[in-house]
N, C-alpha and C positions, 0 to 999 in steps of 0.2 A: 405738695407735689412729691416730696421724697422724705421718708421717715426711716432713720436708722436707729435700731434699739439693741444695745448691748452686743454690738457686732464683735465677734472674736474669730480670729483665724490663726490656727496652729499647724505646724508641720513637725513631723518626726524626723530627727537627724540622729540616726543610730539609736541610742537609748535615751537621748535628750529630746524634750519637747520645746520647740522654738515657737514662741508667741509673737506673731507679727503685728496683730491687732488685739487690743485688750479692752473689751466692753465699751466700744465706741458708740455714742448716742448723739443724735441731733435731728432737727427738723429743717427742711428747706421749703419755703412757700413757693407757689407757682410764680414764674416770671422773675425770680431773683437771680442775680449774678453773684455766685459764691466762689471764692478761691480757697483751696486747701494747700497749706504750706507746711514745711518741715524739712529737716535735714535729710540727707540720703540715708535710707534704711529705716525711716520713721514709719513706713507703711502706707505712703500716699497712693502709689500705684495699685497696691493690693486692695486698698479701700475703694478706689475707683472701679476696679473690676467687680467687686462685690455689689456696689451700688448699681452698676449697669447690668447685673445678672450674667456677667461673663464667667463668674466663679461663684462657688457656694461657701458660706461661712461654716466654721466649726460649730458655732452657736450664735444665737441672736437672729434678728430679722431685718429685712428691708421691705418697705412698702413703697412701691413705685406707682404713682398716679392711681392709688387705691388698690393695686394688685400686690398681694403678698407673694414675693418671689419664691418663698420656701414651698408654696403649695403648687408651683408650676413645674412640669417636667421640662427638659431641655428644648423640646420642640415648641412648647408654649412660651417659654422665655424668649426663644428666637423670634417667634411671631410678635411678641410684645415689643422687642427691640426694633423689629422692622417697621412697626406701626408708630412707635412713640419716641424712639431713642436715636440720637445721632452721636457719632464718636469721632474725635479728631486725635490722631496718634502723632507722637513726636517725629516718627520716621516716615510720615506721609502715607505709606501703604497704598500708593497708586499702582495700578497695573501697567507695566511698562509698554505693553503692546497695544494699549488703547489710548486714543486721543483724550484730551481734557473733557470734551463733550461726552465721550463714551464712558469715561471713568465716573462722571457725575450721574450718568443715566443708569448705571448698573443697579443701585439699590431700588430705583423706581421700577425697573423691569423685573427684578426679583420679586417685587411686590405684586406683579401681575398687570402693571399698567401697559397700555399700548405703546409701541415703539415711537410713534409719531408724537404722542403726548409726553413721553419721557424725554425725548430730544428737545421739545419745546420748553419744558420746565428746566432742563439742564442748561439750555442756552440762556434762559432768563436769569437763573441764579448765578451763572458765570459772569453775566453782564453786571450783576449787582456787586460782585467782588472785584470788578475792574478788569476782567479777562475776556470781554466780549470779542476781542480781536485775536484771541489765542485758542479758540475752541478746537481748532484742527491740529494743534500741536501735541506731540507726544511728551511724556514727562522729561525725557532726556533733553528736550529742546527748551525746557523752562528753567528759570532760576529757582533756587531754594524757596524764596518767598512766594513765587508764582505757584510752585508745587503745593505749598501749604495752603494757598488760597483755593486751589482746586480741591484739596482735601476738605476745607471748610465748606465750600460750595456743595460737595458731595454729602457732607453731614447735614446740611440744611435743606437739601433737595426734597426730602420727604416731609418737610415742615414738622420737625420733631417737637414733641412737648418738652423734651429735655435734651440738652447736649452736654456730653462729657468730653473734656479736652485734657489730654495727658501730656504735659510739658510741650504745648504746641509751638513754643518759640525756642525750644532748647537747641535746635540745629541752625538757628538763624542769627544774623548779626543784630545788634541792639536796635538800630533804626527800623529794620524790617520787623523785628519782634514787636515793637511798639505799634506799627501799622496793623499787625495781625490782631493785637488786643483792641485797637480802635475798631477793627472790623467786627470782632465778636461783640463789642458793646453796641454797635449800631444795629447788628442783626438781632441782638437781644431786645433792643428798644422797638424795632420795627415789627418783629414777629411775636414778641411776648414769650419766647422760649426761655425756660429755665436753663442757666449755664453753670456748670460745675467745672472749674478750672484748677488743675493740679500744676503747681509751679514751685521752683525753689527760689524764684526771684521775688523778693518782698516788694520791690518797686512796682512790678506788674500786678502782684497780688493785691496791692493797695488800691488798684483801680476798681476792684470788685466792691459790691455793696456790703459784703460781709466776708470775713476771713475766719477760717477754721484752722487752728494750729495743731499739728501732731508732733509728738515727741515720744520715742520708745513705744509706739503703737497706741498711745492714748491721746485724747483731746486735752489740751492744756490751755490755760488762760492766755 
């Protein structure tokens, strides 16, 4: 499903070259739940952005479901993301002026689906994450855990082949965070979507089928 080969990301800081990722390589099979862990500054979020095609590497390659991201321009990468990728951010990234139902419907409508079908699909997936009675609520009317569940519902609404989650429990209390990981596990089992979870919490990371550890921009044992 996902192949990373010698991924390197460098930035120029004055006359210095800052290497954030250094020749990172691994394979992730379809349907696997994988966690990426490491201390702050180890390159986790940078790696996730490269894997999802949100950024481009200095060198190396990413093959996402058979597509070499390096061969795609930004429009084609965006199309690929819309068709095959879901993304859950730590900060939820909900649109405050839209209801839960409307927030989940957005990626479906951007993909060109009819409004009636988008609303039906959004209502169904919100029900699956336990928010069937909150579809008309705005983000400010929802708790942090409920907002994150809306974000997860939005990410799963287009039935992605792969879902990337960047510290999805970072702004939540421990109990709510565990429920979010329970939800990711159940959606992974039900849909067969590949899940790549970035977290600093080794307890949560241990719930995944496989753990990839980063330190100083490199994969370590």
